[in-house]
Each structure stands twice: as C-alpha cells, then as structure tokens.
Short mmCIF file of the C-alpha atoms (twelve columns), coordinates in Angstrom:
data_MODEL
# 
_entry.id   MODEL 
# 
loop_
_atom_site.group_PDB 
_atom_site.id 
_atom_site.type_symbol 
_atom_site.label_atom_id 
_atom_site.label_alt_id 
_atom_site.label_comp_id 
_atom_site.label_asym_id 
_atom_site.label_seq_id 
_atom_site.Cartn_x 
_atom_site.Cartn_y 
_atom_site.Cartn_z 
_atom_site.pdbx_PDB_model_num 
ATOM 1  C CA . MET A 1  -24.141 -6.030  26.691 1 
ATOM 2  C CA . PRO A 2  -25.737 -2.885  25.284 1 
ATOM 3  C CA . LYS A 3  -24.541 -0.421  22.710 1 
ATOM 4  C CA . LEU A 4  -22.843 2.465   24.549 1 
ATOM 5  C CA . THR A 5  -25.126 5.454   24.168 1 
ATOM 6  C CA . LYS A 6  -25.406 8.599   26.267 1 
ATOM 7  C CA . HIS A 7  -28.448 7.125   27.992 1 
ATOM 8  C CA . VAL A 8  -26.601 3.905   28.953 1 
ATOM 9  C CA . ILE A 9  -23.572 5.862   30.201 1 
ATOM 10 C CA . ASP A 10 -25.681 8.236   32.300 1 
ATOM 11 C CA . ALA A 11 -27.770 5.363   33.701 1 
ATOM 12 C CA . ALA A 12 -24.759 3.254   34.801 1 
ATOM 13 C CA . GLU A 13 -25.062 2.639   38.534 1 
ATOM 14 C CA . ILE A 14 -22.231 3.069   41.042 1 
ATOM 15 C CA . TYR A 15 -21.259 -0.007  43.079 1 
ATOM 16 C CA . ALA A 16 -18.603 -0.715  45.724 1 
ATOM 17 C CA . ALA A 17 -16.329 -2.319  43.101 1 
ATOM 18 C CA . GLU A 18 -15.419 -1.107  39.641 1 
ATOM 19 C CA . TYR A 19 -16.936 -2.866  36.636 1 
ATOM 20 C CA . PRO A 20 -16.880 -2.574  32.834 1 
ATOM 21 C CA . ILE A 21 -19.762 -2.215  30.401 1 
ATOM 22 C CA . TRP A 22 -18.653 -3.463  26.963 1 
ATOM 23 C CA . ASP A 23 -20.060 -2.085  23.720 1 
ATOM 24 C CA . ASP A 24 -21.790 -4.523  21.363 1 
ATOM 25 C CA . ALA A 25 -21.048 -2.537  18.216 1 
ATOM 26 C CA . LEU A 26 -17.315 -1.848  18.747 1 
ATOM 27 C CA . LEU A 27 -15.184 -4.809  19.721 1 
ATOM 28 C CA . GLY A 28 -12.781 -3.974  22.574 1 
ATOM 29 C CA . VAL A 29 -14.401 -0.644  23.532 1 
ATOM 30 C CA . GLY A 30 -16.235 -0.144  26.792 1 
ATOM 31 C CA . LEU A 31 -17.058 2.015   29.777 1 
ATOM 32 C CA . ARG A 32 -15.356 1.577   33.149 1 
ATOM 33 C CA . VAL A 33 -17.458 2.626   36.147 1 
ATOM 34 C CA . LEU A 34 -15.467 3.365   39.308 1 
ATOM 35 C CA . PRO A 35 -16.738 3.438   42.921 1 
ATOM 36 C CA . SER A 36 -15.635 7.092   43.130 1 
ATOM 37 C CA . CYS A 37 -18.523 8.001   40.747 1 
ATOM 38 C CA . ARG A 38 -16.124 8.520   37.838 1 
ATOM 39 C CA . LYS A 39 -16.645 6.927   34.456 1 
ATOM 40 C CA . GLY A 40 -14.076 6.483   31.741 1 
ATOM 41 C CA . TYR A 41 -13.714 4.760   28.409 1 
ATOM 42 C CA . ILE A 42 -11.556 1.666   28.100 1 
ATOM 43 C CA . VAL A 43 -9.966  0.163   25.023 1 
ATOM 44 C CA . GLN A 44 -8.730  -3.427  25.061 1 
ATOM 45 C CA . TYR A 45 -6.337  -4.585  22.342 1 
ATOM 46 C CA . ARG A 46 -3.608  -7.125  21.671 1 
ATOM 47 C CA . ALA A 47 0.079   -6.306  21.431 1 
ATOM 48 C CA . GLY A 48 1.702   -9.491  20.221 1 
ATOM 49 C CA . ARG A 49 0.303   -12.217 22.453 1 
ATOM 50 C CA . ARG A 50 -0.501  -9.955  25.388 1 
ATOM 51 C CA . SER A 51 -3.862  -8.344  25.957 1 
ATOM 52 C CA . ARG A 52 -3.656  -4.695  27.015 1 
ATOM 53 C CA . ARG A 53 -6.176  -2.198  28.388 1 
ATOM 54 C CA . ARG A 54 -6.002  1.589   28.252 1 
ATOM 55 C CA . MET A 55 -8.340  3.829   30.217 1 
ATOM 56 C CA . LEU A 56 -9.286  7.240   28.862 1 
ATOM 57 C CA . MET A 57 -10.771 9.524   31.522 1 
ATOM 58 C CA . PRO A 58 -12.634 12.630  30.349 1 
ATOM 59 C CA . LYS A 59 -11.848 15.826  32.232 1 
# 
C-alpha cells in the first residue's frame, strides 16, 4: 500500500463498497473510503487482546 499523501487521498476512487487504504509509513493508520463519497482516517490498535478501530471523519 502507498504512503498516505494528499495526492493519494484525493485520487482514491469511490466504489459500491467501503474499503481501506493503509499507510506504509505509519502502522495502524489508514484512510477509509465510503460509497457516499466521504473519506475519513482510521486508526487500528490493540486493547488487551482485542483489535479496535476508530474512524475520524473531518468536517
């Protein structure tokens, strides 16, 4: 996967299903592209044994 730059974020295509684009440089950080043309950052981390994801949507 690519490094998340402004060019990669702007060029992300919209599909019928949501999909993530993970950053190569930062482990657990990515971009979530939704079918509603919205894009938001996601952070995946571990809390104990469970893996968690948080989505941060810009306004």
